[in-house]
NUDO-639254 format. One line per 8 residues: number of its first residue (from 0); for each residue y negated, x negated, z of C-alpha. Coordinates in steps of 0.05 Angstrom, whole numbers, plus 5000, padded with zeros to 4 digits. Layout:
BEGIN
NUM	Y:X:Z  ...
***
This chain:
BEGIN
0	5198:4316:4013  5197:4307:4087  5113:4320:4103  5133:4384:4060  5196:4408:4094  5161:4404:4169  5102:4455:4119  5162:4496:4110
8	5187:4498:4179  5111:4512:4220  5110:4569:4158  5164:4599:4177  5156:4598:4250  5090:4632:4242  5142:4682:4207  5178:4697:4273
16	5134:4704:4308  5096:4758:4270  5156:4810:4287  5159:4778:4364  5084:4792:4376  5096:4875:4355  5147:4879:4388  5106:4864:4458
24	5125:4910:4525  5084:4979:4514  5041:4991:4572  5054:4924:4614  5032:4848:4618  5088:4817:4648  5075:4746:4691  5126:4701:4728
32	5119:4631:4752  5172:4612:4805  5257:4607:4778  5267:4676:4777  5354:4664:4752  5357:4632:4824  5401:4657:4880  5367:4685:4950
40	5394:4629:4996  5387:4673:5061  5391:4754:5090  5343:4809:5063  5321:4856:5116  5287:4931:5111  5211:4921:5121  5148:4943:5117
48	5084:4903:5104  5022:4955:5113  4952:4923:5099  4904:4950:5106  4860:4904:5047  4814:4837:5043  4832:4768:5045  4907:4752:5060
56	4936:4742:5130  4988:4692:5114  5029:4702:5175  5041:4768:5152  5062:4749:5083  5103:4687:5112  5140:4743:5156  5137:4777:5096
64	5175:4732:5052  5231:4712:5115  5248:4784:5114  5256:4785:5025  5308:4729:5058  5252:4669:5030  5279:4702:4948  5248:4733:4890
72	5181:4785:4899  5154:4832:4858  5073:4844:4846  5072:4909:4813  4997:4926:4802  4940:4967:4746  4895:4919:4744  4879:4842:4748
80	4930:4790:4719  4983:4741:4754  4929:4706:4804  4973:4747:4866  5032:4720:4859  5013:4650:4835  4974:4654:4910  5032:4678:4950
88	5083:4622:4904  5038:4566:4912  4988:4585:4972  5032:4622:5024  5099:4592:4988  5179:4601:5022  5197:4650:4973  5228:4627:4904
96	5200:4658:4842  5139:4716:4836  5132:4753:4789  5078:4809:4763  5085:4868:4728  5025:4899:4702  5022:4983:4693  4974:5001:4636
104	5016:5060:4620  5065:5117:4638  5109:5092:4590  5125:5024:4640  5157:5067:4684  5220:5074:4640  5218:5007:4603  5291:4973:4619
112	5258:4910:4627  5208:4928:4683  5272:4969:4720  5319:4911:4725  5252:4868:4755  5259:4906:4809  5322:4917:4811  5329:4847:4826
120	5268:4841:4869  5286:4813:4941  5209:4833:4960  5156:4882:4931  5094:4872:4938  5036:4935:4908  4968:4900:4895  4911:4931:4916
128	4867:4961:4858  4864:5054:4846  4908:5086:4870  4891:5129:4820  4937:5102:4771  5007:5087:4824  5000:5157:4829  4994:5171:4747
136	5035:5119:4724  5096:5115:4767  5107:5190:4800  5171:5230:4790  5196:5160:4741  5243:5113:4765  5192:5064:4787  5188:5112:4849
144	5255:5124:4860  5272:5047:4844  5224:5040:4904  5253:5090:4947  5321:5052:4929  5294:4981:4943  5275:5003:5019  5345:5033:5030
152	5375:4972:5002  5352:4937:5066  5295:4903:5029  5229:4894:5050  5172:4933:5024  5090:4911:5029  5021:4948:5002  4959:4930:5005
160	4892:4975:4993  4920:5025:4943  4987:5008:4952  4991:5022:5016  4952:5089:5007  5010:5107:4965  5060:5090:5017  5055:5145:5066
168	5085:5215:5065  5023:5237:5033  4982:5205:5001  4902:5211:4994  4914:5193:4915  4837:5190:4894  4854:5226:4828  4788:5252:4817
176	4760:5186:4798  4730:5169:4869  4733:5154:4936  4708:5206:4971  4669:5168:5053  4680:5208:5111  4611:5247:5112  4637:5277:5053
184	4714:5285:5071  4687:5326:5137  4632:5372:5104  4694:5402:5066  4752:5380:5078  4795:5434:5042  4746:5423:4979  4771:5388:4909
192	4755:5312:4930  4806:5312:4979  4863:5285:4935  4931:5294:4972  4984:5278:4943  5069:5290:4970  5134:5270:4944  5122:5216:4919
200	5151:5156:4962  5196:5157:5027  5186:5105:5071  5224:5099:5125  5177:5134:5196  5129:5148:5134  5140:5212:5117  5094:5248:5168
208	5044:5189:5162  4981:5198:5124  4952:5123:5117  4893:5095:5103  4858:5020:5093  4797:4986:5093  4792:5022:5149  4733:5006:5212
216	4697:4971:5156  4683:5033:5110  4676:5077:5174  4745:5117:5143  4767:5156:5217  4731:5216:5191  4748:5219:5128  4824:5195:5148
224	4810:5257:5197  4793:5300:5148  4853:5291:5107  4905:5296:5174  4857:5375:5158  4880:5380:5091  4959:5349:5106  4977:5402:5162
232	4967:5456:5135  5038:5448:5106  5056:5387:5144  5049:5408:5221  5060:5348:5246  5025:5291:5203  4994:5241:5238  4941:5185:5210
240	4947:5104:5205  4880:5061:5192  4892:4988:5186  4833:4945:5182  4805:4894:5123  4840:4823:5135  4895:4858:5184  4973:4884:5167
248	5016:4931:5205  5087:4891:5205  5139:4943:5207  5212:4919:5231  5269:4949:5205  5285:4972:5276  5198:5018:5265  5182:4966:5314
256	5116:4932:5298  5075:4874:5314  4988:4869:5281  4983:4811:5248  4898:4808:5230  4852:4740:5202  4791:4774:5234  4802:4805:5295
264	4821:4881:5263  4856:4939:5293  4906:4984:5264  4891:5058:5292  4946:5117:5302  4904:5186:5296  4951:5237:5346  4911:5315:5330
272	4930:5372:5361  4942:5438:5333  4925:5454:5255  4852:5470:5237  4838:5536:5214  4800:5507:5136  4761:5553:5082  4741:5509:5018
280	4663:5495:5029  4668:5499:5104  4652:5438:5151  4714:5413:5191  4713:5438:5266  4775:5411:5310  4768:5407:5379  4819:5345:5399
288	4831:5290:5358  4871:5223:5397  4849:5152:5374  4888:5102:5395  4866:5030:5371  4932:4978:5360  4915:4907:5365  4953:4831:5360
296	4985:4834:5429  5007:4908:5424  5077:4937:5405  5078:4996:5373  5143:5033:5358  5140:5086:5300  5199:5124:5321  5177:5155:5392
304	5092:5124:5370  5090:5097:5435  5049:5035:5443  5049:4980:5498  4981:4946:5507  4923:4990:5468  4870:4958:5456  4830:5028:5458
312	4838:5095:5469  4811:5167:5470  4807:5232:5438  4756:5248:5386  4734:5310:5369  4692:5335:5294  4638:5406:5305  4612:5426:5248
320	4634:5368:5208  4607:5325:5249  4653:5264:5292  4642:5258:5363  4665:5223:5419  4709:5176:5385  4730:5110:5429  4686:5050:5424
328	4723:4991:5398  4723:4919:5433  4660:4879:5407  4624:4954:5393  4542:4967:5405  4547:5037:5439  4493:5080:5411  4434:5089:5466
***
């Protein structure tokens, strides 16, 4: 009899599990590690961690954890699984929990559970991947509004690669399914492949900024200049910030920023003059584009755009779609 009862209990448990599987959340996967219910041990602070992609700088993440009050981190992504959360919790440490939401559909951006998790977050980190998915899934949704509100509540936000690409007031959305390179962008900055997105996220001091990532490793100065040429058709004061791989520009609540890097990388401030004339199918001509390098010993103020102790500086130009006179970075080999 006891054996029959045990068999019946097991069968009943399996029956009860079937509706639960049928009611699994649509449009996202969820992972967690740590104690999501524990009280946050310290105050949070507004901050932005602007990462260029590749391997993470541990010091930057520990800075981010401190700005999050050593509390609860939420990772948002549109590919992969919970491995980034595991790394933050186990390898970087200093936080109570990490929850990861992997979006697969726009419907998830209105899911009550997703929104409650974001409301509770002490820090939010936008992972890499394909930024066009972030635009499709989040633009003009409650998730986008909560990301803006999160920063207004004096809590930090960070993004790497695709996650950084969408933080600027004008973002390269890669909406054509590709990732344009510098020669192609400079050859036709008014063309259909330069897919810029506006009125998505509204981060402090980034309203007139176009961001770019994997900067020096993928030779992206030219394409950022092309993005700025397109952006300046509507925003006359748009500037660019590029960040190298394995590097992070860490911005404090007052707008001052410091670069942290694992590999001697830089952040790049790109400040063109005037607004170039653009025509579809025509290459870019632009006479004066100021380029300044930010290193670990530099200090950068996003309020004034002043850089103390820049690593390099110069004025580039674009003629017939060719980038000329770009400043050489330390250690670069100049052409003979």
